[in-house]
N, C-alpha and C positions, 0 to 999 in steps of 0.2 A: 264246340260240344270240350267240357273239359273232363277230364282223364287222366286218370293215377294209377297208378298197379300198387296197390294196400294190402296189406299180409289183415287177414283177419284172426284170433283165434277164439276161443274159447268157454261159456266164459258162463257162471252158477248164480244166478242173482237172483234173491227173495226180489217182491215182489207182492204188492201188495191186491191180494185175487180180482177185485172189480178193474180196477186200472188196469193189469194184462186181461180181461177181457172185452176191456174201450179201445185198452188200443193195439191186440188181436185180429182186433173186428174195420180196426182202421186201415190196419197195415195189408189184409184182403179186398177192404171194399180198393183199394189203390195197386191188388196183385203185386206191393210189396212184402218181403219176407219179415217177419218183424224187427230181426238184426237192423233191417235197413230202413228199415221204420223208428226207429229207435235213435242211427246213425245222424239220420239229415235233421230229427227237433237237434240233438244238441247240436253237431254243425252249428245251425240256424242261432240255440240258443248262443252259441261262444259268440256271435253276430250282435248279438246282442236283440236278431229277430224273432220275432214274430214265425215257425214253422206253420200254421196257417191260416189258413183269409180266411172270408167270412164264408161263406159258404159248407168250408169243413167244420168250421167254428160247429155251427148251425148242428149238420152233420153229429160232431160229438156230442155236444149238448146233446139229441137226441138219444143217444144211442149209450150215454151216462146218465139218465134213467132207467132207459131196459133195462141196462143195470143194472143199478137201484148205485148207483154209484154217488153218496155225496160229498162229498171231498173234495176239494177247490187248493186253490194254491193258501190261501191260510194254513191247511195242515201240515203241509212241506214243514220236517225236522220237529214234530212231532209229536209220531202216532206210535201209539203202541201194541207191540204182539201180543192179540188173545192168545194167555198159554194152549198149547196142545196137551187132549185128554188124550191119558198113556192106556196103551187100547190093553186091556188082560189076557193074560197066556195061559191057552189052556193046556 
C-alpha cells in the first residue's frame, strides 16, 4: 500500500453549483471528503486515466439527471457566469 505524508492547504474555489452537487454526492457515496475526491480525480487525470469505472459513471449519470446537470466536457472553459443580483439595503 502506498502512503506518503502530504501538506494540505485550505483553498476557496468557485465551481458551478450543479457540478458541486454531483461531486458531493459521489464523495458521500464513497465515504470520502470532497477534497479526497478532487485529489483522486486530478491524480488520475494527470496520468491520462479515468477516475471512474463503468458502474461509477452510470451512477454519476443518474446524479447528473437528479441535479439537472446537462454540461459535458465540451462546456469546459466556455461557461459564462451569471451576474449576481444585488440585494437592496433597507
